[in-house]
Every structure is written in structure tokens, then in C-alpha cells.
C-alpha positions in Angstrom: 125.8 112.4 78.2 122.2 113.2 77.6 119.6 111.7 79.9 115.9 110.9 78.8 112.8 110.5 80.6 113.1 106.9 79.9 116.3 106.4 82.4 114.4 107.4 85.7 111.6 105.4 84.4 113.5 102.2 84.4 113.9 102.3 88.0 109.6 102.5 88.8 109.0 98.7 88.5 112.1 98.0 90.8 111.0 100.4 93.3 107.3 99.5 93.1 108.2 95.6 93.8 110.6 96.8 96.5 108.0 98.6 98.4 105.5 95.7 97.9 108.0 93.3 99.2 108.7 95.9 102.4 105.0 95.7 102.9 104.9 91.9 103.2 108.0 91.9 105.6 106.1 94.3 107.8 102.6 92.6 107.5 104.6 89.2 108.5 106.5 90.9 111.2 103.2 92.0 112.6 101.6 88.6 112.5 104.7 87.2 114.3 104.2 89.9 117.2 100.4 88.8 117.5 101.6 85.2 117.7 103.9 85.8 120.2 101.6 87.7 122.3 99.1 84.7 122.1 101.8 82.1 122.8 103.6 84.0 125.7 106.9 81.6 126.1 109.6 81.9 128.7 109.9 85.6 129.8 113.7 85.8 129.0 113.0 84.6 125.5 110.0 86.9 125.1 112.4 89.7 126.2 114.9 88.9 123.6 112.4 88.6 121.0 110.9 91.8 121.8 113.9 93.9 121.7 114.5 92.2 118.1 110.9 93.0 117.1 111.3 96.7 117.8 114.5 96.9 116.1 113.1 95.2 112.8 110.1 97.6 113.0 112.2 100.7 113.0 114.4 99.2 110.2 111.3 98.2 108.2 110.1 101.8 108.7 113.4 103.3 107.5 113.2 100.7 104.3 110.0 102.1 103.5 111.0 105.7 103.9 113.9 105.6 101.8 112.1 103.4 99.3 109.3 106.2 99.0 112.0 109.1 98.9 113.8 107.0 96.1 110.3 106.6 94.3 109.5 110.5 94.7 113.0 111.6 93.5 112.9 109.5 90.6 109.6 111.0 89.8 110.8 114.4 90.2 113.8 113.5 88.1 111.4 112.7 85.1 109.3 115.9 85.6 112.8 117.7 85.6 113.9 116.2 82.6 110.3 116.7 80.9 110.9 120.5 81.8 114.3 120.1 80.0 116.2 120.9 83.2 118.7 118.1 82.6 121.3 119.0 85.2 118.6 119.1 87.9 117.0 115.8 86.7 120.5 114.0 86.9 121.2 115.4 90.4 117.6 114.1 91.5 118.1 110.8 89.7 121.4 110.3 91.5 119.8 111.2 94.6 117.1 108.5 94.0 119.8 105.8 93.5 121.2 106.8 97.0 118.0 106.7 98.7 117.3 103.3 97.0 120.8 101.9 98.1 120.3 103.0 101.5 116.7 101.3 101.5 118.5 98.0 100.4 121.1 98.4 103.0 118.4 98.7 105.5 116.8 95.4 103.9 119.9 93.7 104.2 120.3 94.4 107.9 116.7 93.6 108.6 117.3 90.3 107.0 120.2 89.5 109.4 118.2 90.7 112.4 115.4 88.4 111.1 117.8 85.2 110.9 118.9 85.8 114.3 115.2 85.8 115.4 114.7 82.5 113.7 117.8 81.4 115.4 115.9 82.2 118.8 113.0 80.3 117.8 115.2 77.0 117.0 116.8 77.8 120.5 113.3 77.3 122.0 112.4 74.6 119.8 115.5 72.6 120.8 115.1 73.2 124.5 111.3 71.9 124.4 112.7 68.9 122.3 115.5 68.4 125.0 112.9 68.4 128.2 110.7 66.0 126.1 113.3 63.6 125.3 
């Protein structure tokens, strides 16, 4: 099966959009951290949130790193195909797909942690509502 330059080129828009989404997640998380510093709710809740935020930052960094590696390998795959090095191009394209899958799995894991963080906020709101009522 022959592979043309257009095959890896199909991933360019998808990877670019993923990197943009990952950057937005990072900026949102940075905003949450800044708000947390300003509000400073109960110490136990803050401690739990800090642990979650640190882990989420590490995962987002991994998401971005694997996304960039996928983009780079995809570009190198196109270059190899341009030089008529089809076997090398296929290997790099396969590695690009693997890096992209790892990036997406990291993203899925980060969303799971984010959901737990939102539940912590709901817990805080529920506790505040119970005190008022």
C-alpha cells in the first residue's frame, strides 16, 4: 500500500485544534488557581483542591507534550514521504498516531480529575447552603 503526502496531512487540522483545546484547558485551570488563592475557603478543601490542581497541571503538560510530538512526527513523516522514504514515513506516521492516542488518553484522564474537582466545589456549596438553612 502506497502512502502519499496527503495521508499525514489529514492529521494537521485535528492536532492543531487539540493543541488549542489543551491550551484553553491550561488557561482555565490557571484561572481557577488564581481564584482559589483569592477566596481561600476551608483548609481541608484547599488542600484537596491543590493536590488535584497539581496533578491536572502535570497531565495537561503531558497532553501538550504528546500533542506536539504527534505534530512533529506527522510533519517529519510528510518530509520523509517527500524524499520518497516511504518506509520511514510510515513508521513516523504510526509513531505520530501513537503519540496522538497517548495525548487523548491523558486528556480523558484529566477530564475525570476535573469532574472530581467540580464535585468538590459542589460539596463546598452544599455545605454552605446547609449552614445557611
